[in-house]
C-alpha positions in Angstrom: 5.7 -1.3 9.7 3.6 1.8 9.1 1.0 1.4 6.3 -1.7 3.5 4.8 -4.6 1.6 3.2 -6.3 3.5 0.3 -10.0 3.8 0.6 -10.5 1.1 -2.1 -8.9 -1.5 0.2 -11.5 -3.4 2.2 -11.8 -1.9 5.6 -12.0 -5.3 7.2 -8.3 -5.8 6.4 -7.4 -3.2 9.0 -7.9 -5.5 12.0 -5.9 -8.4 10.4 -3.0 -6.1 9.6 -3.0 -4.4 13.0 -3.2 -7.7 14.8 0.2 -8.6 13.2 1.6 -5.5 14.9 1.6 -3.0 12.0 0.7 0.7 12.5 -2.2 1.0 10.1 -4.2 4.0 8.9 -7.1 3.8 6.4 -8.2 6.6 4.1 -11.8 5.4 4.6 -11.6 6.8 8.1 -10.7 10.3 7.0 -13.3 13.0 6.7 -12.8 13.1 2.9 -10.7 11.4 0.2 -8.2 14.1 -0.8 -7.1 12.3 -4.0 -4.2 10.1 -4.9 -1.5 12.7 -5.0 -2.2 14.0 -1.5 -2.6 10.5 -0.1 0.8 9.6 -1.5 2.4 12.8 -0.1 0.8 12.2 3.3 2.0 8.6 3.4 5.5 9.8 2.5 5.5 12.4 5.2 4.4 9.8 7.7 6.8 7.1 6.3 3.9 4.8 5.5 3.7 2.2 2.8 0.6 2.8 0.6 -1.5 -0.3 -0.1 -4.0 0.2 -2.9 -5.9 -1.4 -5.7 -5.3 1.6 -7.9 -2.6 1.7 -10.5 -2.4 5.5 -10.4 -0.1 5.5 -7.4 2.6 3.7 -9.4 2.1 6.3 -12.2 2.6 9.1 -9.8 5.7 7.5 -8.4 7.3 6.4 -11.7 6.1 8.8 -14.4 5.7 11.9 -12.2 8.6 11.0 -9.9 6.6 11.7 -6.7 8.4 10.6 -3.6 7.0 7.7 -1.7 7.8 5.2 1.1 6.8 2.1 -0.9 3.7 1.1 -2.7 1.7 -2.2 -2.7 -0.9 -2.7 -5.5 -3.3 -5.6 -5.0 -4.7 -6.8 -8.4 -7.7 -9.1 -8.5 -7.5 -10.0 -4.8 -11.0 -10.6 -3.3 -11.9 -8.2 -0.5 -11.9 -10.8 2.3 -8.4 -12.0 1.3 -6.8 -8.6 1.1 -5.6 -8.5 4.7 -3.8 -11.9 4.4 -2.2 -10.8 1.1 -1.0 -7.6 2.7 0.6 -9.5 5.6 2.4 -11.9 3.2 3.7 -9.0 1.1 4.8 -7.0 4.1 6.6 -10.0 5.6 8.3 -11.1 2.3 9.1 -7.7 0.8 9.2 -5.3 3.8 12.8 -4.5 3.3 12.4 -3.6 -0.3 9.2 -1.6 0.4 11.0 0.4 3.1 13.6 1.2 0.4 10.9 2.6 -1.9 10.0 -0.5 -4.0 6.6 -0.9 -5.7 5.1 -4.4 -5.3 2.3 -5.6 -7.5 0.6 -8.6 -6.0 -1.7 -10.8 -8.0 -3.2 -14.2 -7.0 -0.6 -16.2 -9.1 2.4 -13.9 -9.1 4.2 -10.9 -7.5 6.2 -8.3 -9.3 8.7 -6.0 -7.7 10.1 -2.7 -9.0 13.0 -1.6 -6.9 13.6 2.0 -6.1 16.9 1.9 -8.0 
């Protein structure tokens, strides 16, 4: 899958996600952080799932109806565990995410908002 990690996601997660075969980009490698709206638009243009810690992406998608190719929000996940959580979410919910779902992953539960 193609994913875009927001700058707030631990950069060390990149290698773990890439080693599982995912095409991974990280906003932290860009010259500048252009802001959430532009990040979401770029991810949509590149058909990438956004992975973030920031709830603002969900608001952009739901309240402001901005197009997206799936969003994963990690809540309360320690930095060094983020890569593993991402892989689990992509494995379990990849189909839903490709269909535009928003997945919120916490340590004890996962919530899915389908695109419908």
